N, C-alpha and C positions, 0 to 999 in steps of 0.2 A: 504494500500500500504506500502511495506517495502522493504528494500534492494535496489538492482539495478532494475530499472523499465524501460522497453523499450516500447515506444509508436509507433505504426505503423498506422498512419492515411492515408487515401487515398482520402478523400473528404474534402472540406472546413469545413463542420460541424464536421467531425472527428477531424480536426485540432483544432477547437475551444474547443471541449470537452476535448481533450488531454491536451491543455494548461490550462484549468480551473482546471482539476483534478490534474495535476502536480503541479500547483501553490498551491493548497490546501495542498498537502502533501510534499511540498518542504523541510520542516524541517526534514522529516522522511526518505527521499529517495535520491538516486542519479539517475537522469533520463536522458535519451537521447530520441530524437524524429527523426524518419526516415520516410520521406514522400515516400510512395510506390505507384506504378502504376500511375505515373504522365505523362500526355500527353506532358507537357512542362517542361523541366529541366533547360534550359539556361536562360529563362526569367520568371520563376515561381514566381508570386508575394507573395505567402505564404512562400515559401522558403526564399525569400529575406527579408520579414518582420520578420521572425523568427531569421534570422541572425542579423537584426538591433535592435531586442528587448533587450534593456539593462537590464530589470528586468526579463529576461527569467529564468525559473527554470531548463533549460536543459544544460547539460554539452557539448552536441554536437548535431548538426543538419545535417542530411544527406538526400539525395534525390535519388530515384531509378526510372528509366524510365518505362513507360508502353505504348510505342508508336507503337511498331511493330504489324504487322498483318500477318495472314497466317503462312507460314513456318518460317518466321523470328521471330515470337513470341517465339518459343522454344529456339532459339539462344539467344534472349534478356533475357529470364528468366534464362537460364544457366549462363549468364554473371552476372545477379543480384545475383544469388546464391553464386557466387564466392565473390562478394562484401559483401554479408551478412556474409559469413564465416569469412572474414577478420575482419569485424566489431565485430563479436561475440568473436573473439580471444582477442580483446582489452577490450570490455565491456561485461561482463558475466551477463545477466539479470536474476533476480529471478522471475519477473512478466512481462508478455507480454500483452500489452493492445491494442485492435483493435476495429475498428468500423464495421468490417466484418470478421468473421472467414471463409468466402468463398474466401478471398484473399490468393493466393498461397504463397505469401511471409510470411504471418503470420504462416501458417501451416508448411512451411519449417523451420522457426525459431524454432517452437515447436519441430519438428522432430529432428533437429540437436542437440538441447540441451538434448533431451532424449537419443540420441545416445551417448552423452558424459557422460551419467550416471547421469544427473541432473534431477530435478523434477520441471520444469517450471510451473507457475500458469497462466492460460489464463483468461483474463478479457475482457468482451464485454462492449463497451460504446454505449449507445443509438444512433441508426442511424435513428430514426424517424418512418415512417410508418410501416416498416417491423416488428418493435418490437411490434406493436399493431394490425396489420392486417395480419401479416405473409407474406411469399413469396410464390406465387403460385408454387406448386410442379408439375413437369411434369413426369409422370411415364415412359415416353419414353426418352425424351431429357436428363433428369438429370442422370439416370443410364448410358447412353451412354457417357455423359460428364465425369462422374466419372471414368468410365473404361479407357477412353482416357488419362485422367490425371494420373491415376495409371500407365499406360503403359509408358507414356512419362517422368514422374517425379519420380514415386515411389509409392509403395503400402501403404505408410503412408497417402496418401491423403484421406480426409473424405468429403462426400457430405451431408452437413446438410440439413434437409427439409426446414428450414428457417434460416435466419441470426441469429447467436448467439446460435444455438441449438446443435452444434457439441460437441463431447466429449472433445475437446481441452479446452472448456470454463468451468470454475468453478464458476465465479462470473459475475454479470451484474450490471452496474450502469445505472439506467433508470430514466427518468423524472416522469413516472407514473407507478411504479412497480405493483400496484394493477390491472392495465388494460393490462398487458403484455400477449402475446399469451401463450397458455398452454405449448408450447415447451420450454419456458423460465422459467416457474414456478418451474422447478426442479433445477434451479441454485440458488446460494446464491444471493439474490437481495438487492440492495442498492438504495436509492433515491438520485437523483442529486438536491441539493438545488439551487434555482434560484440566490441567492446572490453570488454564486461562479462565476457567469458570469457578474456581475456588479461591481466587485471590481476594484480598480484603475489600478492594473497591467494588467487586461484583457482589460479594456477600452483603456489603452495606446497601446496595441497591435492593437486594431481596428484603432486607429489613425495612427499608423505606416503603417499598411496595406493600408489605404486610401492614405497616402502620396506616397507609392510605386506606386499606381494606379493613382496618380496625381488628386485626388478627394478631394474637400474641404468638409469633413464630417460634420463640424459644421453647414452647411446649413440645415441639416435634422431637427434641433431643431425647425425651424420655420414652419414645415409642419403640416397640419391638416389631410391629407388623403394620404395613400400610396396605389397605385394600382399595384398588382402583375400580370403581363401579363403571361398567361399560356404558356405551351409548344406549339411551332408552329403547331404541329400535332393536338393538341386540339383546337386551334383557327380555323383550317380548318373545324372542326366538328360543330362549332357554327355559324350558318348563320348570317351574318351581324355583326359579333363581333366588327370589327373596327369602324363601323359607330355608334354602340350603346355605345361603350366606349368613343368615341369622344364626343357624346352627353352628357354623364355623366360628363366628365371633363369640358365641356363648362358650364353646369348647375352649377356645384360646384364652378367653378372659378368666375362666375357671382355673386354668393352668398358670395364671399370673402374668400373661402377656398383656402389654398395653397396646391398644389397637387404634390406629387412625384410619379415617375413611376420606377418600377423595372422589367426589362424584364427577361424572362427565360434565363439561361446560353446558351441554344442552339441557341438563337437569335444572329447571327453574326454581323448584322448591328446595328448601334446606332440609336435608335428611329425610327425603321422601320415603325411604324404605324403613325408617324408624330404627336405625342401627345403633344409635346412642343408647336408647332405652333397653337395648339388648346386649350391652356390654362394651360398645366402642367408646373410647375416651374422647376423641377429637374428630370433628368434621372440618376438613380444610376447605376454605371458601372456593366455590367453583371458579371465581374470577382469578384466583391466584394460580397461575400456571405451575404445574408440578415441578418443572425444571428449576424454578426459583426456590423450591423447598429442599432440593437435594443436598445442598451443603450442610443442612441442619441435622440430618439423620445420623445416628450412631453407626459405626461399622457393624456389619452383620444383620442390620435391619432387613426384614423380609418385605419385598415389594411384590404384591400379587395383582396381576392384571391380565388383559387379553391382548389382542392384536392392537398395536398403536405405537405411534412415535415415542410416547412416554416410556414404553418398555425399553426401547433402544437407547434413548438418552439416559435412562437410569443406569444402564450398564456402562455406557460410554463415559459418563461424567463421574460415576461412583462405582468403580469396579469392585469395591469392597462390600457392596450390598448384595443380598441374596435375592436375585430377581427371578420370579416364577411367572411363566405365561400359561394362563388357563385357556386352552384352545379346544373348541368343540370338534370332536372327530367327525361329525356329520357335516361340518361347514367347510366346503372346498376352498373358499377364500382364506380362511384362517389356517387350514392345513398347509397351504402353499408357503407359509412363513416358517415352517418348522426347520428347514435347512439353515435359514439365516439365524434363527434363534439358537440352534445348536452351535453354529460357528462362533457366535458371540458368548457362548457359555451360559445362556439363559435356560433354566430348567423348565421343560415343557410338561404341563400337567393336563390330563384329559378330562378331569371332572372335579367338581367340588368334593365329591366323596373321597377322591384320592387325597385331596388336601386334608380332609377330616381324618383320614387314616394316618397320614403323616403326623398330624397334630396329636393324635391319641397315642402314637407310638413314641 
């Protein structure tokens, strides 16, 4: 990284990686961070935490909405383009860093800089599963989507077959470059060291974010087990999921384990499965991305979840944690990840009953 660097994160994981990379290269660059495609702009905890971060490597923090639907989306994006133009007039970046080159704001920035006669360098930051499993490409939907974007926004739009694979991207920073999908192998690949995410400056950001969400993050230090509750749609596909998780939590708590629960962000209600009343000690706020919690757990803490980027980042960022993937043997999509889980040393469990048996033994 060199010169002026612009970070364009859209997800909490993108934010964390942007902050870690920017902190590492703070002495070599001038950086700004613009949160794009945000559903909430007025009470966004990540935006507020970045503003409150005293050891921030960023000269400026901006936020761009992504709330509109239907016909209003075109108007919202045109408004965002005007704000981007104004920002680029002040801060002329040499490098543009993104967690997804499918975000139109990233491609617009690259296009505008090229129109000004500049040669911007696109960098992709690991966004988890897509980097290693690819994004399913639809031979009907994707070309239509690409054509509509070209008509509405400009023929500069590119439709990459998977995230990070577009011609806009020159380099990629990944947790596991040797396992990346073939579409990323023709980029210049760099490895993200785990210690970039456990340094004091990044841990301080986790604490600030937790404060914004009014959560006492130090309570995580006492936990022995963290259960990651899957997407609500996946819960519906698992017969008796709530009853079996309640049984697991009761068994573990009777054995003296202190248990934390992290619901999927799509869960709108707090503790909808009523796990605290059945023995769980802590419910981590859904808005607090799990990656920001990882530095707080004690070595050997068990992380139990299903398919998801969180499982991968838990192992990458904290190799001393006991990460277990609960994968449904009847689910072809979930089963396709077993080779990757095995390579990473993640213990694959086929049922809650298996977890119960382990706990009882």
